[in-house]
C-alpha positions in Angstrom: 0.0 0.0 0.0 1.0 3.6 -0.6 1.6 5.5 2.7 -1.6 7.5 2.4 -3.5 4.2 2.1 -1.9 2.9 5.2 -2.8 6.1 7.0 -6.4 5.7 5.9 -6.5 2.1 7.2 -5.2 3.2 10.6 -7.7 6.1 10.7 -10.4 3.4 10.2 -9.1 0.6 12.4 -7.5 2.6 15.3 -9.1 6.1 15.0 -8.5 7.1 18.6 -4.8 6.3 18.7 -2.4 9.2 18.9 -0.5 9.9 15.7 1.3 13.1 16.6 2.2 15.1 19.7 3.4 18.7 19.3 3.7 21.3 21.9 1.4 19.4 24.2 -1.3 18.9 21.6 -2.1 15.4 20.6 -3.8 14.5 17.4 -5.5 11.1 16.8 -5.3 9.2 13.5 -8.9 9.9 12.5 -8.6 13.7 13.0 -5.1 13.7 11.3 -6.5 11.9 8.2 -9.6 14.2 8.0 -7.4 17.3 8.1 -5.1 15.9 5.4 -8.1 15.0 3.3 -9.5 18.6 3.8 -6.3 20.2 2.6 -6.1 17.8 -0.4 -9.7 18.7 -1.2 -8.9 22.4 -1.0 -6.3 22.1 -3.6 -8.5 19.9 -5.8 -11.2 22.6 -5.6 -8.6 25.2 -6.7 -8.0 23.1 -9.8 -4.6 21.6 -9.0 -3.7 18.5 -11.0 -1.6 15.4 -10.2 2.1 16.2 -9.8 1.5 20.0 -9.4 4.1 21.1 -6.9 3.2 22.4 -3.5 6.0 24.0 -1.4 6.2 23.6 2.4 8.2 26.3 4.0 7.6 25.3 7.5 9.3 24.6 10.8 8.8 21.2 12.5 5.2 20.8 13.5 2.2 18.5 13.2 1.0 20.8 10.4 4.1 19.8 8.4 3.2 16.2 8.4 -0.5 16.8 7.8 0.4 18.9 4.7 2.9 16.2 3.5 0.2 13.5 3.7 -2.4 15.8 2.1 -0.1 16.0 -1.0 0.2 12.2 -1.0 -3.6 11.9 -0.9 -4.2 14.4 -3.7 -1.3 13.1 -5.9 0.5 16.4 -5.7 4.3 16.7 -5.4 5.3 18.1 -2.0 8.4 20.3 -1.9 9.9 20.8 1.6 12.1 23.9 1.7 15.0 24.2 4.1 14.1 27.0 6.6 17.7 27.6 7.3 18.5 28.9 3.8 19.1 32.5 2.9 16.7 34.4 0.7 18.7 33.9 -2.6 18.7 30.2 -2.0 15.0 30.0 -1.3 14.3 32.1 -4.3 16.3 29.8 -6.6 14.4 26.7 -5.4 11.0 28.4 -5.8 11.8 29.6 -9.3 13.4 26.4 -10.5 10.7 24.1 -9.2 7.9 26.3 -10.6 5.9 25.4 -7.5 2.3 26.5 -7.7 1.2 26.8 -4.1 3.0 27.7 -0.8 2.3 26.8 2.8 4.6 28.8 5.1 5.1 29.8 8.7 4.5 33.5 9.4 7.8 33.7 11.2 9.6 33.3 7.8 8.0 36.5 6.4 11.3 38.4 6.7 12.8 36.0 4.1 9.8 36.1 1.8 9.7 39.8 1.9 13.2 39.9 0.3 12.0 37.8 -2.6 8.5 39.2 -3.0 8.6 39.2 -6.8 9.2 35.4 -6.7 6.5 34.8 -4.1 4.0 36.2 -6.7 4.5 33.1 -8.8 2.3 31.1 -6.3 -1.4 30.7 -7.2 -2.3 30.0 -3.6 -0.6 30.8 -0.4 -1.5 29.4 3.0 0.0 30.8 6.2 0.4 29.2 9.6 0.8 31.7 12.4 -1.2 34.6 13.6 -3.6 34.5 10.7 -3.9 30.7 10.8 -5.3 30.6 7.2 -4.3 27.0 6.9 -6.0 26.1 10.1 -9.3 27.3 8.7 -8.8 24.9 5.8 -7.8 21.9 8.0 -10.9 22.3 10.1 -13.3 22.8 7.2 -15.1 19.4 6.9 -17.4 20.7 4.2 -14.6 20.6 1.6 -15.2 17.7 -0.8 -12.4 15.3 -1.6 -12.0 12.7 -4.4 -9.4 10.1 -4.3 -7.3 10.3 -7.4 -5.6 7.2 -8.9 -2.0 7.3 -8.0 0.6 5.6 -10.2 3.8 4.2 -8.8 5.9 6.5 -10.9 4.0 9.7 -10.0 6.4 12.2 -8.4 5.4 12.3 -4.7 8.2 14.4 -3.2 10.9 16.7 -4.3 13.9 17.4 -2.0 16.5 20.0 -3.1 20.0 19.0 -2.3 23.1 21.1 -3.0 25.1 19.9 -5.9 28.8 20.2 -6.5 28.1 22.5 -9.4 26.9 25.0 -6.8 23.3 25.0 -7.9 20.8 22.9 -5.9 19.3 19.9 -7.6 15.7 18.7 -7.1 15.6 15.0 -6.3 12.3 13.5 -7.6 11.0 10.6 -5.5 8.1 8.6 -6.8 5.1 7.3 -4.8 6.8 3.9 -5.0 10.1 5.3 -3.7 8.3 6.8 -0.6 6.3 3.5 -0.1 9.5 1.5 -0.3 11.7 3.6 2.0 8.9 3.6 4.6 8.7 -0.2 4.5 12.5 -0.5 4.5 13.1 1.6 7.6 10.0 0.2 9.4 11.6 -3.3 9.0 15.1 -2.2 9.8 14.1 -0.2 12.9 11.5 -2.8 13.8 8.8 -0.2 14.4 5.5 -1.2 16.0 2.3 0.5 17.0 3.8 0.9 20.5 6.7 3.1 19.3 6.9 6.7 20.2 9.5 8.4 18.0 11.0 11.8 18.9 11.8 14.1 16.0 14.2 17.0 16.8 16.0 17.2 13.4 14.3 19.1 10.6 11.4 17.5 8.8 12.3 19.3 5.6 15.3 16.9 5.5 14.4 13.4 4.2 15.9 11.6 7.2 13.5 13.0 9.8 10.6 12.4 7.4 11.4 9.2 5.6 13.6 7.3 8.0 11.5 8.0 11.2 8.2 9.9 11.0 6.6 7.9 8.1 8.0 4.5 9.1 6.6 5.1 12.6 3.2 6.0 11.2 3.2 3.0 8.8 2.9 0.7 11.8 0.5 2.9 13.7 2.9 4.5 16.2 3.2 8.0 17.5 5.5 10.8 16.3 6.6 13.3 19.0 7.6 16.5 17.2 10.0 19.1 18.7 10.5 22.3 16.6 14.2 21.9 17.0 16.9 20.3 19.3 17.0 22.4 22.5 18.9 20.4 25.2 16.5 21.0 28.1 13.3 20.6 26.1 14.6 17.5 24.3 15.5 15.8 27.6 12.1 16.7 29.1 10.4 15.4 26.0 12.3 12.1 26.1 11.2 11.5 29.6 7.6 12.9 29.7 6.6 11.5 26.3 8.1 8.1 27.1 10.1 8.1 23.9 11.1 4.7 22.5 13.1 5.8 19.4 15.5 8.8 19.2 17.4 10.1 16.2 20.2 12.6 16.2 23.4 13.6 14.4 26.7 13.1 16.3 26.7 16.8 17.4 23.4 16.3 19.2 24.7 13.2 21.0 27.9 15.1 22.0 25.7 17.8 23.5 23.4 15.3 25.3 26.2 13.2 26.7 28.0 16.2 28.1 24.8 17.5 29.8 25.0 17.0 33.6 21.3 16.0 33.8 21.4 13.5 30.9 21.9 10.5 33.2 19.3 11.8 35.6 16.6 11.7 32.9 14.3 8.7 33.0 14.8 6.9 29.7 13.3 3.6 30.8 11.0 3.4 27.8 13.8 4.1 25.2 14.8 1.1 23.1 16.8 2.6 20.3 19.3 5.4 19.8 19.9 6.0 16.0 22.3 8.3 14.3 23.5 9.3 10.9 24.5 12.2 8.6 28.1 12.1 9.9 30.6 9.6 11.4 30.0 9.0 15.2 33.2 9.0 17.2 34.0 5.7 19.0 33.9 7.4 22.4 30.4 8.7 21.9 29.1 5.3 20.9 31.0 3.7 23.9 29.5 6.2 26.3 26.0 5.5 25.0 26.4 1.8 25.4 27.9 2.2 28.9 25.3 4.6 30.2 22.3 2.8 28.6 23.2 -0.9 28.2 19.6 -1.8 27.5 19.2 0.7 24.6 20.3 -0.5 21.2 22.3 1.8 18.9 21.9 1.9 15.2 23.7 3.8 12.4 22.0 4.9 9.2 23.6 5.6 5.8 22.0 7.0 2.7 21.5 10.1 0.6 18.5 12.1 -0.6 18.8 10.3 -4.0 18.0 7.0 -2.3 15.2 8.5 -0.3 17.5 8.1 2.0 18.5 4.5 2.6 21.4 2.3 1.6 22.9 0.5 4.6 22.6 0.3 8.4 24.9 -0.8 11.2 22.9 -2.5 13.9 23.5 -2.7 17.6 25.5 -6.0 17.6 28.2 -4.3 15.5 28.0 -0.9 17.3 31.4 -1.2 19.1 32.9 -4.0 17.1 32.7 -2.3 13.6 33.2 1.3 14.5 33.5 3.4 11.4 31.3 1.1 9.3 27.9 2.1 8.0 26.9 -1.5 8.0 25.1 -3.9 5.6 22.6 -3.3 2.9 19.1 -2.5 3.9 16.2 -4.8 3.0 15.4 -5.0 -0.8 18.7 -3.1 -1.4 21.9 -3.9 -3.2 25.2 -2.1 -2.6 28.4 -2.5 -4.5 31.8 -0.8 -4.5 33.1 -0.4 -8.1 36.1 0.9 -10.0 35.9 3.6 -12.6 34.9 1.1 -15.3 32.0 -0.1 -13.2 33.6 -3.4 -12.1 33.4 -4.7 -8.5 36.6 -4.1 -6.5 37.9 -6.8 -4.1 37.3 -6.6 -0.4 39.1 -3.6 1.3 39.8 -1.9 -2.0 38.4 1.6 -2.4 35.9 2.4 -5.1 32.7 4.3 -5.7 29.6 3.2 -3.7 26.6 2.4 -6.0 23.1 1.5 -4.8 20.1 -0.3 -6.3 16.7 -0.7 -4.9 13.0 0.4 -5.0 13.9 3.6 -3.1 16.3 5.0 -5.7 15.1 8.3 -7.1 13.3 8.9 -10.5 15.9 11.5 -11.3 16.7 15.2 -11.0 14.0 17.8 -11.7 14.7 19.4 -15.1 18.3 18.1 -15.2 18.6 15.1 -17.6 22.4 15.4 -17.9 22.9 15.0 -14.1 20.3 12.2 -14.0 22.1 10.3 -16.8 25.4 10.7 -14.9 24.0 9.5 -11.6 21.6 6.7 -12.7 23.2 4.0 -14.8 21.6 0.7 -15.6 19.3 1.0 -12.6 22.2 1.8 -10.2 22.6 5.0 -8.3 26.2 6.2 -8.5 26.6 7.9 -5.1 29.8 9.8 -5.7 30.9 8.5 -2.2 34.1 6.5 -2.0 34.0 3.4 0.2 35.3 -0.1 0.8 33.7 -3.4 1.8 35.3 -5.7 4.4 35.3 -9.5 4.4 31.8 -9.6 5.9 30.3 -7.3 3.3 30.1 -4.4 5.7 30.5 -1.0 4.1 33.0 1.7 5.2 32.9 5.3 3.9 36.4 6.5 2.9 35.5 9.9 1.6 32.4 11.9 0.7 31.3 13.4 -2.5 33.9 15.6 -3.9 34.8 18.1 -1.2 31.5 18.2 0.7 31.7 18.7 4.4 29.1 18.0 7.1 28.5 20.7 9.7 26.3 19.4 12.5 24.5 17.1 10.2 24.0 19.7 7.4 25.6 19.1 4.1 27.8 22.0 3.0 29.4 22.2 -0.5 32.4 24.5 -0.6 31.6 25.6 -4.2 28.4 27.2 -2.9 30.4 29.3 -0.5 33.0 30.1 -3.1 30.5 31.4 -5.5 29.2 33.9 -2.9 32.8 34.9 -2.0 33.5 35.7 -5.7 30.6 38.1 -5.7 32.9 40.4 -3.6 34.8 42.5 -6.1 37.9 42.7 -3.9 38.5 38.9 -4.0 40.7 37.4 -6.7 40.6 33.8 -5.6 38.8 31.8 -3.0 38.9 28.2 -1.8 36.9 26.6 1.0 37.6 23.4 2.9 36.2 21.6 5.9 38.2 21.4 9.1 37.5 19.3 12.2 35.3 20.9 15.0 34.7 19.3 18.5 30.9 19.9 18.4 29.8 20.3 14.8 32.1 17.6 13.3 33.3 20.0 10.6 33.1 23.7 9.8 34.0 25.6 6.6 37.2 27.6 6.5 37.9 30.0 3.6 41.3 30.9 2.1 41.2 34.2 0.3 43.5 35.9 -2.2 42.7 39.6 -2.6 43.2 41.6 -5.7 46.4 43.7 -5.8 45.9 46.9 -3.8 42.5 45.9 -2.5 41.5 45.6 1.2 38.7 43.6 2.9 38.2 42.5 6.4 37.4 39.0 7.6 34.4 40.4 9.5 33.0 42.0 6.3 33.4 38.7 4.4 31.6 36.7 7.1 28.8 39.2 7.3 28.3 39.1 3.5 28.2 35.3 3.6 25.7 35.2 6.4 23.4 37.5 4.4 23.6 35.4 1.2 23.9 31.9 2.7 22.4 29.8 5.4 24.3 30.6 8.6 25.6 27.1 8.9 27.3 27.5 5.5 29.2 30.7 6.4 32.9 30.2 6.9 33.9 29.8 10.5 37.3 31.4 9.8 38.8 33.5 7.0 42.5 33.2 6.1 44.2 35.6 3.7 46.9 34.1 1.6 49.1 35.4 -1.2 48.3 32.4 -3.5 46.5 29.1 -3.5 48.4 25.8 -3.9 47.9 24.2 -7.3 49.0 21.1 -9.2 50.6 21.1 -12.6 47.3 21.4 -14.4 46.3 24.4 -12.3 43.8 22.7 -10.1 43.6 24.0 -6.5 45.0 21.4 -4.1 42.3 21.4 -1.5 43.8 18.6 0.4 46.9 20.7 1.0 44.8 23.6 2.3 42.9 21.1 4.5 46.1 19.6 5.9 47.6 23.0 6.6 44.4 24.3 8.2 44.3 21.3 10.5 48.0 21.7 11.5 47.6 25.5 12.0 
């Protein structure tokens, strides 16, 4: 069944069970389904057709999930937009996607006001906040709804992910992709109707939505939603809501494990700690296993292009196979291949490729990138890895020069393009350097034009105005020239090594 069909079944068979809890408000399955149906009917009345794109520019909330499911019910393509992006980045996604409707949080008005001419492209705009225009739709039971026939290959979701070219790419996931990834993670995490999954990472990212929220709902469980990770609130929610599954990036676990009241929090209902998006240091995993011997630990590896889901490292390997991202997920094949596409022997390094029902349809309006990434049914991840003698996967390096800051993907070329907008800059190169809390942070090396002057503070301010704050360089280093090889390519590994030693 598609995920909206499973939701409908739960609404009929267990209508009074709680599906979401947000800011103390619980919503039961029957009410959740009715609200999703009302919103889907609203867009149908407005004349929207299957695969028309509806953008969600929302913080974490129960409304986010209701709107997501409304799009699945109506056969519309839902487009979650990262609320951390700067105005130019949001503008590009809106224009490129040609989304026809927008549901947004009133607190994001300052960003939308900067791109008002782009916002005019939307035929319908629903706001959540003081005006609560979306609430009036969700509560209007008089809106008729007709169930459209949904095909497996209909585009259900579009996530924009930053590309190494500097321009974000829209990853198109089909209704079948979403169904498959929900089933895959539900099996792997062994979710049941008794599970209460806490979400503190952004729902606009596919991990929080597709690895945890929807797989929990698939089996009739409850999703507890926090707007963001705030140490005190998160610990309180874990205890008061009797959470059974928790997901966080390593930076979140570092903060939790260094909190003096972490061990005083009653986590007796918790059964599973999960993590992903970045490597988890051995010491953090060891402390989790030491403090909570009855709680299992599970690592997740995937990327937006596979919904996300490729491999998982389960609890029995948590301390034995540190550094591994585990074995292939159900219904999934993973290979490590050479440049000519041939399998490499165990322990040899090659490109990780993935095949399964969760692999994307392709990139929105980007046939060339799709052809390069999807070949003979295999997704070429761009990640380098190796397999051990047991078939467990290890990541050796990530796509190109990408770095991960606190779980957020950051591509240096995005930052470099913004830096080059400053007339005083002759050359710029950005690399990731280790950070004790965030894992990695961007560091920029700048060559100024002869006779020109520019302060590091001015550069950082400019970046913060034109990029999401997490992408802005943590430090700025002025150099006379950038190291290059014989062909003129900047040697970023040299910059990275020097930055770490400095």
